[in-house]
N, C-alpha and C positions, 0 to 999 in steps of 0.2 A: 407565411411560407412553411412548407412541410420540412422538418429537419431530417437529414440523413446522417446517421452516426457511424463512424468508423472506430473500431477498437483494435489496437495492437496488443499482443500478449494476452489475447482473450482466453487462452487455456490455462493461465496461471491462477494462483490462489484467489487473488482479488478479481482478476479479469473475468473468470468464469461467472462469479456471482453478479458482478456489475453488468455483464452482458445480458443476463436473464432479466435483471431489473430494468435495464434500458429498453429491452424488448417489450416489457410490460408497459412502460411509460410511452414509448413512441410507436409501438407496433413492430411485429417481427420483421415485416418487409422493409422497415426503415432503419434497421441496424445491421451493419456489416461486421461480422466477427472475423479477425485474422490471427494467425499464429504460424509458427514454423511447421507445426504438424496438425493435422486434423484431429479434433477432439470429439469423443463420443458425448452426446448430451445436448449439442446445439441443434436447435431448429432454425429455419430461416437461412440467411445468407452466410456462408463461410468461404473464405479464400485463404489459401496458403500464402504466407508472406514472410520473407526475411526483411525486417524493417531497416536493415543496413543497405538494402537495394533501393536507391532513390527512384529509379525508373519504374520499378514494379509498384512501389508505394504511390507514385504519381498517377500511374495508369488506373489504379483502383479508385483514387480520389476523383479522377475525371469520369471514369465509367459510371460511378454511382452518384455523382453530383454531391459529394460529401460537404456537409455544413458544420459538423463538429467532429473533432478527433479526441479520443481518450487514449493517451499513449502510455501503456502499461508494460511494454516489453523491457526487461532489464534483468541483469544478473544481480542477485541479492548479496547481503553482507558477508555471511560465512562462506558461501560458495565463491564469492568474489575474491576472497583472500587467497584462494588456491591458484587463481589465474588473474592476477591484478592487471596486466597489460590488456588482456582480452576483455576483462570487465570494463576497463576505461574505454576501449575502442567501441565495444558494443553499446554501452550505455550512452556515450556521447554522440556517436554517429547516428544512432536511431533517433535521438532527440532532435539533433540539428536537421536531419531529413524531414521530420515532422514539422518543425518550425518553418523550414524553407518552403515545403510544399504548401503549407497553410498560408504563408505570405504570398506566394505566386498565384495561388488559386483562390485567394480571398475566403478561406475557411473562417466561419464566424467565431468559433470558440475552440480552444485547445485546453485539455486537461493534462497536467504533468504531475505525477506523484513524487513528492520528496519524502523525507524520512527523518526521524530523530537521530539517524546516523550522521547527520550534518554537524551535530554537536560533538565536541571533544572534551578531553579532561579539563580544559580551561573553563568550561561552562559551569555556572552555579548549578549544583545538583538538584536543588529543590525549587520547584516552581520556575523552571528555566524560561527566561524571557523570550519574547518574539524576536527582539533585535540583538540577541546574544551574538558576540563575535564567534564565527564558525571556524573551528580547527579540527576537522574530522580525523578519526584514527584509522579508518578503513578506506580502501579504494572505492568501495560502494558509496561511502559518505562523501568522499572527495568528488565523485562524479555527480552526486545529487547536489552538493553545494555549488559546483560549477553549473549544473543544470538550472538551478534557481537564478543564477546571474544571467544565463542565456535567456531564460523566460522573461526576466525583467527587461533585458536589452531589447528583445523583439517587441515588447509592449511599448517601451520608450521610443524606439527608433521607427517602428513600422505600425504602431497602434494595434498590433495583434492582441486579441483578447485571450491571453494565456492566464490560466488559474491553476493554483497548486495547493496541496496540503502536505504538511510534514506528518506522515502517519507514524504513530507509535506501533508497537507490536500488534499485528492483526490476528485475532483468534476466531476461527470459524470451523464449522462441522462439515462444510461442503467439500473440502479437499484435504489431502495430506500435506504435511509440512513442505515448504518450498525452498529451503536453504538459507533461512534467516536466523539471526542470533536469538530472536525471541520465540522461535518455533517450538521450543520445549513445551510451551503452554498450549500447543495443539496436540503434540505427540502424547503428552501425559494422559489426556482423556482417552485416546485410543487404547493405551495400555490398560487403563482402569476398566474400560468396558470389556476388554478381552481377558480380564483377570490375570494380567501379567505384571510383574514388578517393573518399575520404571527407573532407568538410570538417567539422572539429570546432568547435563553438561555445564550447568551453572551451579554455584554454591547456594545453599539454602536461603541465605539472607540477601540475595541479589535483587534489589528493588528496581523495577523498570516500569515505564508507562506502557499501558496496553489499551486496546480497544476491541470490542466485540464486532464481528463482521457486519452485523445489521446496522450498527452505529456508523461504521466506516463507510458503508455504501450510502447510507442516508446523508452523511456529511458531504460526500462527493456530489451527490445530486443536488442537495440544497445549495452548495457553493456554486455549481454551474447554473442553477436557476436564479440566483440572486441578481438583481439589477446591476448593470455595469457600474453605475455611479456609486454603488455601495462597496465595491471592491477597492480597498486602499492598499492592500499588500500584493505586489506583483512578483515577488520572489516566491514565497510559500508561507501559508498560514500555519502556525502552531495548532495542533489538534490533540485533544486529550480525551480519554475515556475513564480509565481507572489506573491505579498503580498497585502492584502487589509483588511479593517475592515467591520463589518456588515453594517454600514451606507453607506460606499462607494458602496457596492454591492447593497444595497437597492435603492440608487439613480440611479444606472445604470439600474436596472430593471424598475424603474419608467419611464424611457425614453420610454419604450414600453407599460407599464401598469400604466398610470398616476394616476389612482384611487387606486392603491395598497397601503395597509397600514401595518405598522409594530409597535409593541410595544416590549419593552425590559423587560425581567424578568430573570435576571441572576440567575443561580442555581449553584450546586456544580461544574459544568463544567467550570465555570468562574475561580475558583481557580486553576484548571488544566491549563487553557489557559494562566493565568497570569505568569506561570513559563516557558512558551515556547518562542522561539525566535520571533522577528518581521520579520526578513529576514535572508536568508541563503547564505553563501559563498560556491558556488559549483564549484569553479575554478579548483579543482583537477579533477572533472569529465570532465570539458571542456578540460583540458590539456591532460588527459590520453586517452579519447576515444571520444572527440569531441562533448560533450553534449551541446545543445543549445535549450531552449524552443521556441515553435512557438506561444503559446497562451498567450495574456495578458488579463486583466480584460474585456476589450471591446469585444475582439474576443471570449472569453469563454462565456460571457453572451449571445452574439448573437447566438452562436452555441447551447447552452443549450435550449434557448427559441424555436429556430427553430425545434430542434429534439423532444422536449417534445410536441410541438403542433402537430407534425406528429402522435403522439401516441394517441391523443384525439379521 
């Protein structure tokens, strides 16, 4: 059977790159990209969709005979703290709409992105375990923790094949920062390339888990390709790439741009970051479907600078 793929939030930082990769994998005619606004750069099918609108979502699923949904529409951590009730409403309603339409119309697979934001100050900071008790400190994290339970519930009750990853901070050259607490690690490269000083909203020593976009996309596709019987986690898999702090990243960039300057001015995002892990134990992902990152700090920095320079 030929797969037909639907992506919500296709214009976002992760969604844009994932859409292109899925078009490569399944063919442009078999991928339906959706977002609130039309985005430049998409070939193939694009439909404007507010994912809180169940009827419109359902009509697209029926129209295109959708077999897989990648649900990426969400408000992120730092942006979410400015409008917590709206963040909860949007993040939860869109997810439940996707789960319900998938149940009713027998969609084969659903992907739901979770986040390290599900962890709170109670979690062990180093090598945070898969089954760590979740006590998130942001409404984004609260919505993702609840979403993990909804995903598990739909699998247990309706046998819906929902799969999920707890993404660390995602770093990519394809788009600008999207409102996350880890987005300093994207913005810093743009400032370096433009020969501008960088003001960091986290302290120099704030160690956080990160992943390069290429690894994040590959992990997503590998998880969705894995045999159903291999998937033992139906809430969300821990995922890791690398861990570093702003100073370590700054020094790595300085190897290429020795005149680059940084100053630190922590804001409300520092309090969010202080509740998140330093590093992640993703051994369940490694054991169940063979996950292994390819990019470390050095390789990621080299690739980011190379690709951003090509865009100048």
